[in-house]
KOLVOGU-674268 format. One record per atom (N, C-alpha, C, O): z, y, x. Coordinates in steps of 0.05 Angstrom, whole numbers, plus 32768, in hexadecimal, padded with zeros to 4 digits. Layout:
% KOLVOGU-674268
ZYX;...
END
This chain:
% KOLVOGU-674268
81BB801580EF;81B6800380D8;81B2801280BE;81A0800C80AF;81C2802780BA;81C0803780A2;81A6804680A2;819A804A808C;819D805080B9;8184805F80BA;816C804D80B3;815B805680A4;816C803580BD;8157802280B6;8157801C8098;8142801A808B;816F8018808D;817180128071;8167802A8060;81598026804C;816E80438068;8164805A805B;8146805C805B;813980638047;813A80578072;811D80578075;811180438063;80FD80488056;811C802A8062;811180158051;8114801D8034;810180198024;812A8029802C;812D80328010;811A80478009;810E80477FF3;8115805A801B;810280708016;80E680648014;80D6806C8002;80DF80528025;80C580468025;80C18037800A;80AC80397FFD;80D580278003;80D480187FEA;80D1802A7FD2;80C080257FC0;80E0803F7FD1;80DF80537FBB;80C3805F7FB9;80B880617FA3;80B780667FD0;809D80717FD1;8088805D7FC6;807680647FB6;808B80447FCF;8078802F7FC6;807B802C7FA8;8066802A7F9A;8093802B7F9E;809780287F81;808A803F7F71;807C803A7F5E;808F80577F7B;8083806F7F6D;8065806D7F6C;805880767F59;805980637F81;803C80627F83;8030804B7F74;8018804C7F6E;803F80367F6F;8034801E7F63;803D80177F47;802F80077F3A;805380217F3E;805F80187F25;804C801A7F0D;804A80087EFD;803E80317F0B;802C80347EF4;801480227EF5;800C80167EE1;8009801F7F0D;7FF1800E7F10;7FF97FF07F0D;7FE97FE17F02;80107FE97F17;80197FCD7F13;801D7FC77EF6;80157FB27EEC;802A7FD97EE8;802E7FD67ECB;80137FD47EBC;80107FC27EAB;80017FE57EC3;7FE67FE57EB6;7FD77FCB7EBB;7FC87FC37EAA;7FDB7FBF7ED2;7FCD7FA67ED7;7FDC7F8D7ECC;7FD07F797EC6;7FF67F907EC8;80067F7A7EBF;80087F787EA0;80087F627E95;80097F8F7E93;800D7F8F7E76;7FF77F7F7E67;7FFE7F707E55;7FDD7F827E6E;7FC97F727E5F;7FCE7F547E62;7FC67F447E51;7FDA7F4C7E78;7FE07F307E7C;7FF77F267E6A;7FF67F117E5E;800D7F377E69;80257F2F7E5A;80237F367E3D;802B7F277E2B;80197F4E7E37;80187F597E1C;80347F5B7E10;80377F5A7DF7;80477F5F7E21;80637F627E18;80717F747E2C;80747F6E7E43;807A7F8C7E22;80857FA07E33;809E7F967E42;80A07F9A7E5A;80B07F897E34;80C97F807E41;80C37F6B7E56;80CE7F6C7E6C;80B17F587E50;80AA7F447E63;809C7F507E7C;80A17F497E92;808B7F647E76;807D7F727E8C;80917F7F7E9E;808E7F7E7EB7;80A47F8D7E93;80B87F9B7EA3;80C97F877EB3;80D07F8D7ECA;80D07F717EA7;80E07F5C7EB5;80D07F517ECD;80DB7F4E7EE3;80B77F4C7EC8;80A67F417EDE;80A37F557EF4;80A47F4F7F0C;809F7F6F7EEC;809C7F847F00;80B67F867F11;80B57F897F29;80CD7F857F04;80E67F867F12;80E87F707F26;80F07F747F3D;80E17F587F1E;80E27F417F30;80CE7F447F47;80D47F3D7F5E;80B77F4F7F41;80A37F547F56;80AD7F687F6B;80AA7F657F83;80BA7F7D7F61;80C57F917F74;80DD7F867F84;80E17F8D7F9B;80EC7F747F78;81027F677F87;80F67F567F9D;81007F577FB4;80E17F487F97;80D47F387FAC;80C97F4A7FC2;80CB7F437FDA;80BD7F607FBA;80B37F737FCE;80CA7F7D7FE0;80C77F7E7FF8;80E07F857FD3;80F77F8F7FE3;81007F7A7FF7;81067F80800E;81027F617FEE;810B7F4B7FFF;80F87F468016;81007F3B802B;80DE7F4D8013;80CA7F488028;80BF7F628034;80AB7F618042;80CC7F78802F;80C27F928037;80BD7F938056;80AA7FA0805E;80CE7F878065;80CB7F888083;80B17F7B808C;80A67F8280A0;80A77F67807C;808E7F598084;80757F68807B;805F7F638085;80797F7B8068;80627F8A805E;805B7FA08072;806B7FB38076;80437F9F807D;803B7FB28092;802A7FC88086;802A7FDF8090;801A7FC28071;80067FD58067;800F7FDE804B;800B7FCF8037;80197FF68049;80228000802F;800B8004801C;800F80058003;7FF380078026;7FDB800B8016;7FD47FF28006;7FC97FF37FF0;7FDA7FDB8012;7FD37FC18005;7FEA7FB67FF5;7FE87F9F7FEB;80007FC57FF2;80177FBA7FE5;80137FB57FC7;801F7FA47FBB;80017FC57FBA;7FFC7FC17F9E;7FF07FA57F99;7FF77F987F85;7FDE7F9D7FAA;7FD27F827FA7;7FE87F6D7FAA;7FE87F597F9B;7FFB7F717FBD;80117F5E7FC0;80227F5D7FA7;802A7F487F9E;80287F757F9C;80397F767F84;802B7F697F6C;80377F5B7F5C;80117F6C7F6A;80017F5F7F55;80037F417F58;80057F327F44;80017F387F71;80037F1B7F76;801F7F107F6E;80217EFC7F60;80337F1F7F77;804F7F177F6F;80517F167F50;805B7F027F45;80477F2B7F43;804A7F2D7F26;803A7F167F18;80447F0A7F05;80227F117F21;80127EFB7F15;80207EE07F18;80217ED17F06;802B7EDB7F30;80397EC27F35;80527EBF7F24;80587EAA7F19;80607ED57F21;80787ED57F10;80707ED07EF3;807D7EC07EE5;805B7EDD7EEA;80517ED97ECF;80497EBB7ECA;80507EAF7EB6;803A7EB07EDD;80327E947EDB;804A7E827EDA;804A7E6E7ECB;805E7E887EEA;80777E787EE9;80837E797ECD;808D7E657EC3;80837E917EC1;808F7E947EA6;807E7E847E92;808A7E787E80;80647E857E95;80537E767E82;80587E587E85;805A7E4A7E71;805B7E4F7E9E;80617E337EA2;807C7E2B7E96;807F7E167E8A;80907E3C7E9A;80AB7E377E8E;80A97E357E70;80B57E237E64;809A7E477E64;80977E477E47;80887E2E7E3E;808F7E227E29;80747E257E4D;80667E0D7E46;80787DF47E48;80777DE37E37;80887DF47E5D;809B7DDD7E60;80B07DDD7E49;80B67DC87E3E;80B97DF57E42;80CC7DF77E2C;80BF7DEE7E12;80CC7DE07E02;80A77DF77E0E;80987DEF7DF5;80947DD17DF5;80977DC47DE0;808D7DC67E0C;80897DA97E0E;80A37D9A7E08;80A37D867DFA;80BA7DA47E12;80D37D987E0C;80DA7D9A7DEF;80E67D877DE4;80D37DB07DE2;80D87DB27DC5;80C77D9F7DB5;80CF7D967DA0;80AF7D997DBF;809D7D877DB1;80A97D6B7DB0;80A37D5C7D9D;80B97D647DC4;80C57D4A7DC4;80DB7D477DB0;80E47D317DA9;80E57D5E7DA5;80FA7D5E7D92;80F17D677D76;81017D707D66;80D77D637D71;80CD7D6A7D57;80D87D557D42;80D97D3D7D48;80E07D5F7D2B;80E97D4C7D17;80D47D367D11;80BC7D3B7D11;80DE7D1E7D0D;80CC7D087D08;80BB7D0C7CEF;80C57D147CDA;80A17D077CF2;80907D087CDB;80917CED7CCD;80977CD87CDA;808C7CED7CB4;808D7CD47CA5;80757CC37CAE;805E7CCB7CA9;807A7CAD7CBB;80647C9B7CC4;805F7C867CAF;80717C807C9E;80477C7A7CB0;80417C657C9D;80537C4D7CA1;805A7C3F7C8E;80597C487CBA;806A7C317CC0;80787C367CDA;80707C477CE9;808D7C267CDF;809B7C297CF9;80887C247D11;808B7C307D26;80757C117D0D;80627C0B7D22;80507C237D28;804B7C297D3F;80477C317D13;80367C487D17;80467C5E7D25;803C7C6B7D37;805F7C627D1D;80707C767D2A;80737C707D48;80707C827D58;80797C577D4F;807D7C507D6B;80637C537D7A;80637C5C7D91;804C7C4B7D6E;80327C4E7D7B;802C7C6B7D80;80237C727D96;80317C7C7D6D;802B7C997D70;803D7CA57D86;80347CB67D95;80567C9D7D86;80697CA77D9A;80607C9F7DB6;80617CAE7DC9;80587C867DB8;804E7C7B7DD2;80357C8A7DDB;80327C907DF2;80227C8E7DC8;800A7C9C7DCF;80107CB97DD8;80047CC37DEB;80227CC67DCA;802A7CE17DD2;80367CE17DEE;80307CF37DFF;80477CCE7DF4;80537CCC7E0F;803E7CC77E24;803F7CD37E3A;802B7CB67E1E;80157CB17E32;80047CC97E36;7FFC7CCF7E4C;7FFE7CD87E20;7FEF7CF07E23;7FFD7D057E34;7FF17D117E45;80177D097E2F;80277D1C7E3E;80287D147E5C;80267D257E6D;802B7CFB7E61;802B7CF17E7C;80117CF67E8A;80107CFE7EA1;7FFB7CF27E7C;7FE07CF77E87;7FDC7D157E8C;7FD17D1D7EA1;7FE57D267E7A;7FE37D437E7E;7FF47D4C7E96;7FEB7D5C7EA6;800B7D407E99;801D7D477EB0;80117D3F7ECB;80197D4A7EDF;7FFD7D2C7ECB;7FF07D247EE4;7FDA7D377EED;7FD17D367F03;7FD27D497EDB;7FBC7D5C7EE1;7FC67D6F7EF7;7FDE7D747EF9;7FB37D7A7F07;7FBB7D8E7F1B;7FC87DA67F0C;7FC17DAB7EF5;7FDA7DB57F19;7FE97DCA7F0B;7FD87DDE7EFC;7FDE7DE57EE5;7FC27DE87F08;7FB27DFC7EFA;7FA47DF07EE2;7FA37DFC7ECD;7F997DD77EE5;7F8C7DCA7ECE;7FA07DC57EB8;7F9A7DC97EA0;7FB87DBD7EBF;7FCD7DB77EAC;7FD47DD07E9C;7FD77DD07E84;7FD77DE77EAB;7FDE7E007E9E;7FC87E097E8B;7FCE7E107E74;7FAF7E087E94;7F997E107E83;7F977DFE7E6B;7F937E077E54;7F9A7DE47E6F;7F987DD17E58;7FAE7DD77E44;7FA97DD77E2C;7FC77DDB7E4D;7FDD7DE07E3A;7FD97DFB7E2C;7FDF7DFD7E14;7FD17E0F7E3B;7FCC7E297E2E;7FB77E277E18;7FBA7E337E03;7FA27E187E1D;7F8C7E157E0A;7F947E027DF3;7F907E0A7DDB;7F9E7DEB7DF9;7FA27DD77DE4;7FBD7DDA7DD6;7FBF7DD67DBE;7FD27DE17DE5;7FED7DE27DD8;7FF47DFE7DCE;80037E017DBB;7FE97E127DDB;7FEF7E2E7DD3;7FD87E3B7DC5;7FDA7E537DBE;7FC27E2C7DC2;7FAA7E357DB2;7F9F7E4F7DBD;7F957E607DAD;7F9F7E537DD8;7F937E6B7DE3;7F757E657DE9;7F6E7E4F7DF0;7F657E797DE5;7F487E767DEB;7F447E777E09;7F567E807E18;7F2D7E6E7E12;7F267E707E2E;7F287E8D7E38;7F327E927E4D;7F1F7E9F7E27;7F1F7EBC7E2E;7F3C7EC57E32;7F417ED47E44;7F4E7EBD7E20;7F6A7EC67E22;7F777EBA7E3B;7F857EC87E49;7F717EA17E40;7F7C7E947E58;7F717EA27E71;7F807EA77E84;7F577EA87E71;7F4A7EB67E87;7F587ED07E8D;7F5E7ED77EA4;7F5E7EDF7E77;7F6B7EF97E7A;7F887EF67E85;7F907F057E96;7F967EE27E7B;7FB27EDE7E84;7FB37ED57EA1;7FC47EDE7EB0;7FA17EC37EA8;7FA37EB87EC3;7F927EC77ED8;7F937EC17EF0;7F837EDB7ECE;7F727EEB7EE0;7F5F7EDA7EF0;7F5B7EDE7F08;7F527EC77EE1;7F3D7EB77EED;7F267EB67EDA;7F297EBB7EC2;7F0E7EB17EE3;7EF57EB27ED3;7EF67E9D7EBC;7F017E887EBF;7EEA7EA57EA6;7EE87E937E8F;7ED97E797E97;7EE07E637E8E;7EC57E7C7EA8;7EB77E647EB2;7EC97E517EC1;7EC67E387EBE;7EDC7E5B7ED0;7EEF7E4B7EDE;7F017E3C7EC9;7F087E247ECD;7F087E4A7EB4;7F197E3D7E9F;7F097E267E93;7F147E117E8F;7EEF7E2A7E8D;7EDF7E157E81;7EDD7DFD7E94;7EE07DE67E8B;7ED87E027EAD;7ED67DED7EC1;7EF07DDD7EC3;7EF07DC57EC3;7F077DEC7EC4;7F217DDF7EC6;7F277DCE7EAD;7F317DB87EAF;7F207DD97E96;7F247DCA7E7C;7F137DB17E7C;7F1C7D9B7E74;7EF97DB37E84;7EE87D9C7E85;7EF37D867E98;7EF27D6F7E91;7EFD7D8F7EAF;7F087D7C7EC2;7F227D6F7EB6;7F267D577EB9;7F327D7F7EA9;7F4B7D757E9D;7F447D607E88;7F507D4B7E87;7F317D677E76;7F297D547E61;7F1D7D3A7E6C;7F237D257E62;7F0D7D3D7E81;7F017D267E8E;7F177D147E9A;7F177CFC7E97;7F2B7D217EA7;7F417D127EB3;7F517D047E9E;7F597CEC7EA1;7F577D127E88;7F677D067E72;7F587CEF7E65;7F637CDB7E5F;7F3E7CF37E61;7F2E7CDE7E55;7F2E7CC57E67;7F317CAE7E5D;7F2C7CC97E81;7F2D7CB27E94;7F487CA57E94;7F4B7C8D7E94;7F5D7CB67E95;7F797CAC7E96;7F817C9D7E7D;7F907C8A7E7E;7F767CA57E66;7F7D7C9A7E4C;7F687C877E41;7F6A7C7F7E2A;7F547C807E51;7F3E7C6F7E47;7F487C547E3D;7F3D7C487E2B;7F5D7C4A7E49;7F687C307E41;7F727C2F7E24;7F747C1A7E18;7F777C467E18;7F807C477DFD;7F6A7C407DE9;7F707C387DD3;7F517C447DF1;7F3B7C3D7DDF;7F2F7C227DE7;7F197C1B7DDD;7F3D7C137DF7;7F347BF97DFF;7F207BF97E15;7F137BE57E1A;7F1C7C107E21;7F097C137E37;7F187C0C7E51;7F307C107E54;7F0A7C007E64;7F167BF97E7E;7F1F7C107E8E;7F2A7C0D7EA4;
END
């Protein structure tokens, strides 16, 4: 048992030495934050260690690590978006013209959030990054590692879905 463990540790160490710089180089442009990048890399290597027995091709391990890192990053972005969304619900009240206006605005906001929450996960993430975090399509494309054209298509679909979902607010059927 100790021999197998030693072999696994040596293999893991070799993989780390061969991939750490390239993983960092591919992850940093996504995060743009050294500490976050290092935390994500640590989590990616932990996942690799936990699944090392299933990894058969050490040559393809960098792609696997990049996938782990990208998924961890996207999870962090989603957590931040949820946290931001939660903070938006606790924004100090703005002075409304009347109590009726305040209630109407609050109800509209709740309906909008409910409609956004119904979007498919990727559309929802792209919509929130663009509309709530004011990121450009190019920035979103770089963060999510998908084509700018895909971002545009997903945004158009999200807007179409929201328009359809919220059509009743304009008196449309």
